[in-house]
C-alpha angles and dihedrals in degrees: 000000000000118000117250120231115212136181122204119240109281138175114252115225106240096214094046094047093060100028110125091007091138091057094058124094120256091255092050092050091051091049092049090054090055090052096048097038106031092147087062099044098041095130094053098042123084109253093235090060097039091055091054105040115054144156119212106246096221095060135065111282089223097059103022125131111263124200120199121200118172110196124211088277089065098036110152129163089214093065108129107263099204127073106238120087096200107132137061094243091066093044090049089048091057091046091054091046093052092046089054092050092049091051089053092048098046101260114237125220112282105261097232096083143107125322116263110255093226090056091045091052089060094047101060141016124265092008115188101172144307137277126218133219129193114258117208138168127250107215138193097043119147111180119185089344095308123110114227138179113220123200118218129191110205140132097205116103123237098020096103091040090048097051092043091050096048091043089055090056094046095043091051086071115032102316125226126328114210135182135178139176119289094234128048102229138172131190126231117197129210117188116207119199140190094042109140120230092247090054097043097091090048090052092051090048091052091053094050093045091053096041095123092049092048090051091049092050094045092051090062086071095053102036093144090057090049090052089055091054098266135089138118113332108158141038127195134175127214131190115214122189114238116235132201118262107270093219106089092206091062114126108208115234097151126100111277098189094101132057099187137051118227107211120187117204116208111194115206131190102222097182108214096343127101085231105205096130091044091052094050091048091052092047092053093044099050097038096090091054091050091049090050091051096048103030089235130137117252113251128170119345111194147128118270116227091202105083111170090174090066102062127162126194134194127186142168138190124200135167114264093240090066089069094062113129125187106302093353119094120226089250092055093049091047092051091051093049091050090051091051091050093047090052091054089051093063106028117066091196090060094035091058092058091039091055093040087063090053090052090048086073100036096045091049091057090044091053092047093050101041100255129148096258092178091060091046092049094048093050092048094053091045088052089051088065105094092218090065093049097045101038106050092165096063103020088209119143123232089208096259110130119189147154120315090207129064127208129186144156121239136177119244102229093197091057091043093055090050090066099255117153114263094251091055091052096056119108128197111222132192133184139180124187125172142142108269124177116195138149139204096194132059127359117077094330092104093042097065116044091203090074090054092052094046093049087047090056087056091053095260097285124201119239094271093050092048091050091050091049090051096052089048089053090049092050092046092051093049092047091049092050095047092046091052093045091048093052122024102349127250100269099080096065095029096053097058091063091036088056090055090052090050091049091052091048089053091058098259116171111251094243092055101046095098093047094048092045091051092051092052092049092049091051093042091233111119101169137121093249094050090047090054091049092051091046090053091050090047093050091049089050090050090048090052090048089050091050091049091049090049091047091048092046090052090050090049089048090052091050092048089049091053090047090051090049091050091048090050091050092046091048090052091050092049090049091051090049091051091050 
């Protein structure tokens, strides 16, 4: 019987586990995920390996104890003999071992892949196929003291590298601090029309007087949510002034016997769901009762994607010296970032691009985890309008659009009282707060298995934890972009991946993409035509190499033939001599 090699349970060093991850091949990265998250990838991992490599489910996947037990089937004298997996050699050893096992057991397709067409056909109308996006991992994040790996689905180069790089800087100090609301809520709106101005106050009073009855009635339309501990818990009424149609050609056919809209807000605790369908169902169900109370005509009944009662905030604080870059001091870099932020606060042209970068990160996580990224994006841009942020009663924008993030410099009083020089007491601070509505239950999450795997990589967060991760990603992306813009510009890092995309678009073979991209970068010509020229040169070089190999192989074959002839002759001579 073969001897079993076992390793005692150990804690995996978070930094070591993911160090050099970007240098590994796609296959190696996938294999590493199976080693670190076997409870997630059970179906795609050979049972002999799954039973021996595990992560305890109640701890962070990035710092959990891992036990390794190679059975007789995997017996190898080179198995690491000590009990601490704290260097890349041991991690790479396990990767190679698992790859070997999977080859022997007919490796299945890695489960994070495209949506099945038959499932897609039942999700939307007139389906003709599916489209794929790259899924990558944002590394180095420590949020509220807990390390976490965050999947992102995005086609744009440099975003994942940017967030991982800035997270590394921030996590080297105290990491990100994140908060969110205690309850996961969503707002349903019912618009009531044809209420005259003189009767408007009476209508609002009727709604507030019957608040308990409205809540009781509304909860009949979300009884499953009530059973899970959620449901409707608050009712509010808003009066919105009606404005003339801004198109001067408009011919009025609507009722003109009211000058104000009465909008009823129904606030629902949706537990871990996103809650959009629930909100619309409640709005439609309770609308007749509201109309009966107020004497109004029922207008639209629909969820609102702007939910200012479901806010999430991320922040960080690092010493100025940690921002130093090449010849620039940390103080100089900090000053430049502050200037960039202040510009975005007052110029909507700049603010639009500034906030787009934030959403690069947030939307990518939303796509990877099955969230309604369009709702998240719409709410974020509405929140960027200062009127929404400063007038929480009306939520109406004054047209001023600014930065979603905030940056400032503050003095650390504790360091100041210890006698440190002023410059050494300065801290660079960043913050992002926005309404973000996500869910980790219901919706399409069970339809597409990729969402299940990606949420599993994150440790199966609840809705609040997912929201906090997303705002941390958004803040990290914005900080990375501003730091790059304030120092060397964004093109240097961006263009290397862009060059690869151009090479692929030009028809470059997969094994030559890196080489062609490097040639374009060296020549400073990253265009489709130059890519085609370099591909042609590359193919000619490969053809020449092939010809040389063929020529050399023919020469070797001739030599081997002569050797065989000589051996035949020698054998005959020896045989004659023996006879």
